[in-house]
C-alpha positions, 0 to 999 in steps of 0.5 A: 842416494835418490831413486832413479826410478822416481826420477825416470817415472817423472820424466816418463810422464813429462815426455808422454804428455809433451805436444809436437815440438814447435820450431823457429828459424835461425839464420847464420850469415857468414864470411870466410876471409881468404877463402881457399875452397875448403869445405864448411860444415855446420852441425844440424839440429834434429827434431828441433834440438842441436846434436853435435854428431850430425853435420850438413855441408854448407854452400860457400860462394866464390867470394867466401860468403855463406848463409845457414838456415836452421830450425830450432825449438830451444837454445842449442849448441852447434859446431862450425867445422872446416875439417882438420882446421876449425871446430868452433862451438856456438850457442844459438836460439830460435828466431834469432840471426847471427853474423860470423866471420872466419879468417883463413890463413896458411897458419891459423883459422879464427872465427869471430862473432860479430853480432850482440851474442858475442858476450855469451859466445865468449863465456861458452869459449871459457867453459872447460870443453876438452876433446875427451872427458878425460883430457885436462883432468885436475891433479888427483892422487890416490889419497883423495876421498870421494868428498875431496873429488866431488868438491873439486869438480863441484867447485869448478862447475860453480865457478863456470856457472857463476859467469852466467850471473854477470849483470852485463850479460844478456842471457835468456832463461832457456840459454841459461838452462841449456848451459846449466844442463851442459855443465851438470853433464860434463862434471858428472861425467868427470866424476864418473871417469875418476870412479871408473879409473878407481874401479877397473880391474879391481876384484872388489870395489871399496865403499868410497869408490861406490859413493863416488859412483853414486855421486856421479850418476845420482844427478838431476841432469837425467831430465827431459832435454838432457840430450841437448848437452854434447856431454850427455853421451859420456854421461850415459856411458857412466850410467851404464858402467855404474850398473856394472860396478854397483851391482851386488853380484859385481864380477870384474870379469864382466868389465869388457861388456861396455868397452871392448867386448864383442857384444858391447853395442848390443849392451849399450842399445839395451841399456839405453832402452832400459834406463832412459825415458821414451823422450830421450831414447831415439836421440840417444840411440841415433847418436850412439849408432852414428858415433860408433859407425863413424869410427870405420871399424866395420862391425856387423853388430852395428848393422844389427842394432841399426835395423832395430832402430829403423824398425822402431823409428821408421820415420826418424829424422836421424836416419839420413845421417845413420844410413850412409855409414851402415851402407858402408859397413854392409858394403865392406862385408860384401867385399871382404867375404867375396872372392878376390876381384879380377886383376888382384894377383899374388906372387907365387912362392913369396918366400923365395923372393929375397930382393927387389932385383929378384922380384923384378925378374918375375916380370920379365923386363916390365917397368914397375911401380912399387908400393911398400905398405902395411895393413896397420899403416893409416897413411898408406891406406889414405893413399889408396883413395887416389888409385883411380888416377894412378891406375890410369897413369900407369896404364898410359905409361905401360908400368905395372904396380906391385904392392909389397906388404910388410905385415907380419905373417900373423896379420895375413888375414888382415892384409887380405881384407885390406886388399879386398876393401881397397880393391888393390888391382895389381900384384901382391907379395908379403915380404919375407925378412930378407926382402924387408932388409933389402927394402930397408937398404934401398930406403936408407936409415929408419924405413917409413911407409908408405914408400914408393920406388920405380924400377926399370926393365933390368930391375934397377931402381931408377927413382928411389922415394918416388912420388905418392899416388896423391902426387900424381902430377909429380909422379908423371914427371918422374916416370917421363924422366926415368923411362 
């Protein structure tokens, strides 16, 4: 195994002697055919290098035309994104112009490259780039040895890189270097994924698996500029895991440190600072903080390491992407740690409310809009973003909203956090089993939430399966029809 220390020392010297990065403009002109008002985003190169984690919105004209102006120092990947519909990767180079066309239809979205870079873009499209490093793994069995697995991935990498040697392909040395780095990172991460599967929850790591780990992490892609690859983050995770599994004092009880442990963010932050050269630390730290804070899991430890990052890199160009997510986490904790907002009310003696009829009697002839939900239900919580319009409509129509939670008794704390987080002004009750059965009887077979109902002043269900807050116009028509 080659020495990490020597490799990192060489990189350190390179990074310390580097001068200020010189950038050149890149212009991407595009046309969206069938433009329907959808938002368009392009990943933005930061510090002259393309990082697919950081996105900027693109202004699209009414006729569907748009132009993107980027600054690059080296060949880079970018992603062109229309949320939930398109996520297409391109390779671009400093000082060049590109022409693309996006064809939108109700059933498909297709991006076409219209300039002379199309052959290179086509090759990139043929590379193996799954959503996750573990997706689409080739067939593997427990009898395969380290050499068999390494050969499998090395052959796949060689096959892809051979495409770059096509005599008809015009490719710069810089673009070829980028694609080579990218494939090195991807297939090293693949090897590490298999190594991890063979290691986790094992009291002892066998020598063949250790050899596979060393084969995965002992690679020349730990070089200046390796963060140009979208797979570099996966490789870093592999590097940190290898330190755990290859340690002389290995203990399987420590496996959660880098995956689910409460201090995992601090461990990653410390690992990046410990194992990477200075030239790669800023982008690696920023990418990690942004990706983790984008998951909306609201973890305070991300605020802590973000403060460390801001202190160390006070003028970082990454900060404008990191801070909004960190602000969101801080706001979340400010809300959930405070008292319930005015207007949030809980129904007394919820265990005595056994039916929707009994529930309605508590409101003495008031018209009700019932929202049946749970703290674990993603679609339920997505509807809360439309509550401003809902609140306005119900006030106009003199209708009271009642939120009925189907959470288990063990999830009451999470239920309360969600009420605070989404500022659910109205009345709340956590349904007991008898009320849940009554709700199921009204719904019909196979209760699915969110589920909405309208009740009149007598407690009769006058609109079963009422419209959602996101369907405010339909809901208004239903209220007008039944009240």
